[in-house]
C-alpha positions in Angstrom: -101.4 -22.2 -19.5 -101.3 -19.4 -22.0 -99.1 -16.3 -21.9 -99.6 -12.8 -23.1 -97.6 -11.7 -26.2 -96.2 -8.4 -24.9 -94.1 -6.7 -27.7 -90.7 -5.4 -26.5 -91.3 -6.7 -22.9 -89.5 -9.7 -21.6 -92.0 -12.3 -20.4 -91.8 -13.7 -16.9 -93.7 -16.4 -15.0 -96.1 -13.6 -13.8 -97.2 -13.1 -17.4 -98.7 -16.6 -17.5 -102.5 -16.8 -17.5 -104.6 -19.8 -16.7 -108.0 -20.2 -18.4 -110.5 -22.9 -17.9 -113.8 -23.8 -19.6 -116.5 -26.3 -18.5 -120.1 -27.1 -19.3 -121.4 -28.0 -15.9 -124.7 -29.6 -17.1 -127.1 -27.2 -15.3 -125.2 -27.8 -12.0 -127.2 -31.0 -11.4 -124.2 -32.1 -9.3 -123.1 -28.7 -8.2 -121.3 -29.8 -5.0 -119.2 -32.2 -7.1 -118.5 -29.4 -9.6 -117.5 -27.0 -6.8 -115.2 -29.7 -5.3 -113.5 -30.1 -8.8 -113.1 -26.4 -9.1 -111.4 -26.3 -5.7 -108.9 -29.0 -6.7 -105.7 -28.7 -8.8 -105.4 -27.6 -11.5 -108.7 -25.9 -11.8 -108.3 -24.1 -8.5 -105.5 -22.1 -10.1 -107.6 -20.7 -13.0 -107.4 -17.0 -13.3 -110.6 -16.9 -15.5 -113.3 -19.5 -16.0 -115.8 -19.8 -18.8 -118.8 -21.8 -17.7 -121.8 -23.0 -19.6 -125.2 -24.4 -18.6 -125.2 -22.5 -15.3 -128.7 -22.0 -13.8 -128.3 -18.3 -13.1 -130.5 -15.7 -11.3 -134.0 -16.8 -10.4 -133.5 -20.0 -12.2 -131.0 -21.2 -9.6 -128.4 -18.6 -8.6 -125.6 -21.0 -9.2 -123.3 -18.2 -10.5 -123.2 -16.7 -7.0 -122.0 -20.0 -5.4 -119.4 -20.5 -8.2 -118.0 -17.0 -7.9 -117.8 -17.2 -4.1 -116.2 -20.6 -4.2 -113.6 -19.5 -6.7 -113.0 -16.2 -5.1 -113.8 -14.1 -8.2 -116.2 -11.7 -9.8 -118.8 -12.9 -12.2 -120.3 -11.9 -15.6 -123.5 -13.5 -16.8 -125.4 -13.8 -20.0 -128.3 -16.3 -19.8 -126.7 -19.6 -18.8 -123.2 -18.6 -19.9 -120.9 -17.3 -17.1 -117.4 -15.9 -16.7 -115.8 -16.1 -13.3 -112.6 -14.0 -13.0 -110.1 -13.5 -10.2 -108.7 -10.7 -12.3 -110.5 -7.3 -12.2 -113.4 -7.1 -14.6 -113.3 -3.8 -16.4 -116.6 -4.3 -18.3 -118.9 -7.1 -19.2 -122.1 -7.9 -21.1 -124.0 -10.2 -23.3 -123.8 -10.7 -27.1 -126.6 -12.1 -29.2 -125.0 -14.6 -31.5 -128.2 -16.0 -33.1 -131.1 -13.5 -33.4 -133.4 -16.2 -34.7 -133.2 -18.2 -31.5 -132.0 -15.5 -29.1 -128.9 -17.5 -28.2 -126.3 -15.3 -26.6 -122.7 -15.4 -25.2 -121.2 -13.8 -22.1 -118.2 -11.5 -22.4 -115.9 -9.7 -20.0 -112.9 -7.5 -20.4 -110.4 -8.2 -17.6 -107.2 -6.4 -16.7 -104.0 -8.5 -16.5 -100.3 -7.5 -16.5 -101.3 -3.9 -17.2 -103.3 -4.8 -20.3 -106.9 -5.6 -21.1 -108.0 -9.0 -22.4 -111.5 -9.9 -23.7 -113.0 -13.3 -22.7 -116.0 -14.9 -24.2 -118.0 -17.8 -22.7 -119.9 -19.4 -25.6 -122.3 -22.3 -26.0 -123.1 -22.8 -29.7 -126.3 -24.5 -30.9 -126.4 -28.2 -30.5 -129.5 -28.7 -32.7 -132.3 -26.8 -34.5 -135.6 -28.7 -33.9 -134.5 -32.3 -34.0 -131.6 -31.9 -36.3 -128.2 -31.8 -34.5 -126.2 -31.5 -37.7 -126.3 -27.8 -38.0 -122.7 -26.9 -38.5 -123.6 -23.9 -40.7 -125.6 -22.5 -37.8 -122.7 -22.9 -35.4 -120.4 -21.3 -37.9 -122.8 -18.3 -38.2 -122.9 -18.0 -34.4 -119.1 -18.0 -34.2 -118.9 -15.3 -36.9 -121.1 -13.1 -34.6 -118.5 -13.6 -31.8 -115.6 -12.9 -34.2 -117.2 -9.8 -35.5 -117.5 -8.5 -32.0 -114.0 -9.5 -31.1 -112.6 -7.8 -34.2 -113.4 -4.4 -32.6 -111.2 -5.2 -29.6 -107.5 -4.3 -29.9 -106.1 -6.5 -27.2 -105.8 -10.3 -26.7 -109.0 -12.4 -26.9 -110.1 -15.7 -25.6 -113.1 -17.6 -27.0 -113.8 -20.5 -24.6 -116.7 -22.8 -24.2 -118.9 -25.6 -25.6 -118.8 -25.2 -29.3 -120.9 -28.3 -29.8 -118.6 -29.4 -32.6 -120.2 -32.9 -32.8 -119.1 -33.7 -36.3 -120.8 -37.0 -37.1 -120.4 -38.3 -33.5 -117.7 -40.8 -34.6 -115.4 -38.4 -36.4 -114.6 -35.0 -37.8 -115.3 -32.6 -34.9 -112.2 -30.7 -35.9 -113.4 -30.2 -39.4 -116.4 -28.1 -38.3 -116.6 -24.7 -40.0 -116.8 -22.9 -36.7 -113.2 -23.8 -36.0 -112.2 -22.8 -39.6 -113.8 -19.4 -39.0 -111.7 -19.0 -35.8 -108.5 -19.9 -37.6 -109.3 -17.6 -40.5 -109.7 -14.8 -38.0 -106.2 -15.4 -36.6 -107.1 -17.5 -33.6 -105.3 -20.6 -32.5 -106.3 -23.7 -30.5 -105.1 -23.3 -27.0 -106.0 -26.9 -26.2 -104.2 -28.6 -29.1 -101.8 -30.3 -26.6 -104.7 -32.1 -24.9 -106.7 -33.8 -27.7 -109.6 -36.3 -27.3 -113.2 -36.2 -26.6 -114.7 -33.9 -24.0 -118.2 -35.3 -24.1 -118.8 -39.0 -23.5 -121.2 -39.3 -26.5 -120.6 -36.4 -28.8 -116.8 -36.4 -28.9 -114.8 -33.2 -28.9 -117.1 -30.3 -28.1 -115.2 -28.0 -25.7 -112.4 -25.6 -26.8 -110.3 -22.6 -25.9 -109.2 -20.5 -28.8 -107.0 -17.4 -28.4 -105.7 -14.4 -30.4 -102.7 -12.5 -29.2 -101.8 -15.2 -26.7 -99.5 -18.2 -26.9 -100.5 -21.6 -25.4 -98.0 -23.3 -23.2 -99.8 -26.6 -22.6 -103.4 -27.7 -21.8 -105.1 -30.2 -19.6 -108.3 -32.2 -20.2 -110.3 -33.1 -17.0 -112.5 -36.0 -16.0 -116.2 -36.4 -16.0 -116.6 -34.9 -12.5 -120.2 -33.8 -11.9 -121.0 -33.2 -15.6 -121.3 -35.1 -18.9 -118.5 -32.8 -20.2 -114.8 -32.8 -19.3 -113.4 -29.4 -18.4 -110.5 -28.0 -20.4 -107.7 -25.7 -19.1 -105.0 -23.9 -20.9 
């Protein structure tokens, strides 16, 4: 769970916000994914950032996900945000003009404030080269430049593809350094460990203007990624 930092207002349990992120691997096992989202603790998520969703004419999976979770949806390519909170505005952000890679964003209303959520899926490889940490850092800077113009709390959740060298060093990737330099903190720090069975720790929830109060790392249920929830 994470909580809003509300200056001069006493926080109560109602100010706690539950955010989840999951790369669902193109929904190849969508029924299993839906069952996992319907189970605790993911069923209690206020906002979900999902990646590798076959949207629109490609599969329409975002509709089933939103209906199953009882929320509204924002879509940008295969990146999706499902929110039980009111979505004030939403759209897509081009994070890599060279490849056309984009991220979904949505501004949601919570506890009388507006919060901006991003669902991101940074580049895994360029051509056959997966060790493109500089590309991922550049894509994250695009997200952060957009977030800098938003005055309220911000969540950047998703598959960052921080593969390191497969055996180590995911947390040393410059994309994470860019987030920290911009004042973001790791909302999943209390649930360390790999989130992809081969590539290590690739999935994260970073926040600004929010305080993490614990995180959970899921199982491989219908995807080659574990879900993360804070």
